[in-house]
C-alpha positions in Angstrom: 37.7 -33.3 -115.5 36.7 -29.7 -114.8 36.9 -28.9 -118.5 34.7 -31.9 -119.3 32.1 -30.9 -116.7 32.1 -27.3 -118.1 31.8 -28.6 -121.6 28.8 -30.8 -120.8 27.1 -28.0 -118.7 27.7 -25.4 -121.5 26.3 -27.8 -124.1 23.2 -28.4 -122.0 22.7 -24.6 -121.7 23.2 -24.2 -125.5 20.8 -27.0 -126.1 18.0 -25.1 -124.5 18.3 -22.6 -127.3 19.3 -24.8 -130.2 17.9 -28.2 -131.3 19.8 -31.1 -129.7 20.6 -32.4 -133.1 20.2 -30.8 -136.6 16.5 -31.2 -137.4 17.1 -31.1 -141.2 19.3 -34.2 -141.0 17.2 -36.0 -138.4 13.7 -35.6 -139.7 14.2 -34.9 -143.5 15.7 -37.9 -145.2 15.2 -36.3 -148.6 17.6 -33.6 -147.6 20.3 -36.3 -147.2 19.4 -37.7 -150.6 19.8 -34.2 -152.1 23.3 -33.9 -150.6 24.3 -37.2 -152.2 22.7 -36.2 -155.6 24.7 -32.9 -155.4 27.9 -35.0 -154.9 27.2 -36.9 -158.1 26.6 -33.6 -160.0 29.8 -32.0 -158.7 32.1 -35.0 -158.8 31.4 -38.1 -160.8 34.1 -40.1 -159.0 33.1 -39.1 -155.5 32.3 -42.6 -154.3 35.8 -43.8 -155.4 37.5 -40.8 -153.8 35.7 -41.4 -150.5 36.7 -45.0 -150.5 34.1 -46.0 -148.0 32.7 -49.5 -147.8 29.6 -51.2 -146.6 29.6 -54.9 -145.7 26.3 -55.5 -147.5 27.2 -53.5 -150.6 29.4 -53.8 -153.6 32.3 -51.3 -154.0 31.9 -48.4 -154.7 28.9 -48.1 -152.3 25.4 -47.7 -153.8 23.7 -45.1 -151.7 20.2 -46.5 -152.6 21.0 -49.7 -150.7 22.0 -48.1 -147.5 20.1 -47.8 -144.2 19.1 -44.3 -143.0 22.0 -44.0 -140.5 24.5 -45.1 -143.2 23.2 -42.5 -145.6 23.6 -39.8 -143.0 27.2 -40.8 -142.4 27.9 -40.9 -146.2 26.4 -37.4 -146.6 28.7 -36.1 -143.8 31.7 -37.8 -145.4 31.0 -36.0 -148.7 31.1 -32.5 -147.2 34.9 -32.2 -147.1 35.1 -33.6 -150.6 32.5 -31.1 -151.9 33.6 -28.1 -150.0 37.4 -28.6 -150.0 39.9 -26.9 -152.2 40.0 -27.5 -155.9 42.5 -29.9 -157.4 44.7 -28.9 -160.3 42.2 -30.5 -162.7 39.5 -28.1 -161.4 37.5 -30.7 -159.4 36.5 -29.9 -155.8 38.1 -32.0 -153.1 41.7 -31.7 -154.0 42.7 -31.6 -150.3 40.1 -34.2 -149.3 42.3 -36.4 -147.1 43.5 -33.6 -144.9 40.0 -31.9 -144.8 38.3 -35.2 -143.8 40.7 -35.9 -141.0 40.1 -32.4 -139.6 36.4 -32.9 -139.7 35.8 -36.6 -139.0 38.9 -38.7 -138.3 38.1 -42.4 -139.2 40.2 -44.7 -137.1 40.1 -48.6 -136.7 37.8 -49.8 -134.0 40.7 -51.2 -132.0 42.3 -47.8 -131.6 43.5 -47.1 -128.1 41.8 -43.8 -127.2 44.2 -42.8 -124.5 47.2 -43.3 -126.8 45.5 -41.5 -129.6 44.7 -38.5 -127.5 48.3 -38.3 -126.2 49.6 -38.3 -129.8 47.6 -35.2 -130.8 49.7 -32.2 -131.6 47.6 -29.2 -130.7 49.3 -27.0 -133.3 49.2 -29.5 -136.1 45.7 -30.7 -135.3 43.4 -27.9 -134.0 40.3 -29.0 -132.2 37.4 -29.6 -131.9 36.9 -32.5 -134.4 35.1 -35.8 -134.4 36.8 -39.2 -133.9 34.9 -42.2 -135.3 36.0 -45.7 -134.7 35.0 -48.0 -137.6 35.2 -51.6 -138.7 34.5 -53.1 -142.1 31.4 -51.0 -142.5 32.8 -47.4 -142.3 29.3 -46.0 -142.5 28.4 -47.4 -139.0 31.0 -46.3 -136.5 31.2 -48.5 -133.4 32.1 -45.5 -131.3 32.1 -41.7 -131.8 33.8 -39.0 -129.8 34.0 -35.2 -129.9 37.7 -34.3 -129.3 38.4 -31.1 -127.6 41.6 -30.0 -125.7 43.0 -33.5 -126.2 40.0 -35.0 -124.4 37.3 -37.2 -125.9 33.7 -36.9 -125.0 31.7 -40.0 -126.2 28.6 -39.3 -128.4 25.7 -41.7 -129.0 25.9 -41.3 -132.8 27.9 -39.6 -135.5 25.2 -37.0 -135.9 25.4 -36.1 -132.2 29.2 -36.1 -132.3 29.2 -33.5 -135.1 26.5 -31.6 -133.3 28.7 -31.4 -130.1 31.8 -30.4 -132.1 29.9 -27.6 -133.8 28.6 -26.2 -130.6 32.0 -26.5 -128.9 33.2 -23.8 -131.3 30.7 -21.4 -129.7 31.1 -22.7 -126.1 34.9 -22.2 -126.2 34.9 -19.3 -128.6 37.1 -21.3 -131.0 37.5 -20.3 -134.7 36.8 -22.9 -137.4 39.9 -24.9 -138.5 41.2 -23.5 -141.8 41.3 -26.9 -143.5 37.6 -27.5 -142.7 36.3 -24.0 -142.4 33.9 -24.3 -145.4 32.4 -27.5 -143.9 31.6 -25.9 -140.6 30.3 -22.8 -142.4 27.9 -25.0 -144.4 26.6 -26.6 -141.2 26.3 -23.1 -139.6 24.4 -21.5 -142.5 22.5 -24.4 -144.0 21.9 -26.9 -141.3 21.6 -24.7 -138.2 20.5 -21.7 -140.2 22.6 -19.3 -138.2 23.9 -16.0 -139.7 27.4 -15.9 -141.0 29.7 -15.6 -144.0 28.6 -17.6 -147.0 31.5 -18.4 -149.4 30.8 -19.4 -153.0 31.1 -23.1 -152.5 28.6 -23.1 -149.6 26.3 -20.7 -151.4 26.2 -22.9 -154.5 25.5 -26.0 -152.5 22.8 -24.3 -150.4 21.1 -23.0 -153.6 21.0 -26.6 -155.1 19.6 -28.0 -151.9 16.9 -25.3 -151.6 15.9 -25.8 -155.3 15.8 -29.6 -154.7 13.5 -29.0 -151.7 11.3 -26.6 -153.7 10.9 -29.1 -156.5 10.4 -32.0 -154.1 13.3 -34.0 -155.5 13.2 -37.6 -154.1 
């Protein structure tokens, strides 16, 4: 419990210097649309590769029929696909499954949290990462947790869970996981606008989003 109290206290302190949640994703819906458009540009089969479903939508999901919170989730889910390693065919996202799990682990809503945490191998699964419990609609998690040191801190939304996980790297001075390093670097450089290394995949995506914002792409 001492670790959890420290975690919460440290995040509150950090929150006095950083926005509580990424402003770009909270207040600029067109930024989300641009991420989804970029996914279509980079990978024509991204919807099928994600394999996410929405109870109101046909499969593969049509992003234009989604609610705002569903679009945010879909945009987050695309990041491991867009910024992961290249497959043998040259498309990005060759290691999508492993990268997605290291960023946001989607588990059934009936998952026993205590048993899940006990089953985490710290060497095989470095933390922090986000755990999202989902039902038929994978774009609206029923519960979200930030997992750190085999403990789960519940978050009110997927956006807040990712926000907490990102800040946990700084609170605990933890390096980004190798499998998901480019995703966290994207959040660092593009969403939080913090200084840091910008690898080519992140640079290209940032350039597209900036150009889309400049042109007012809707």
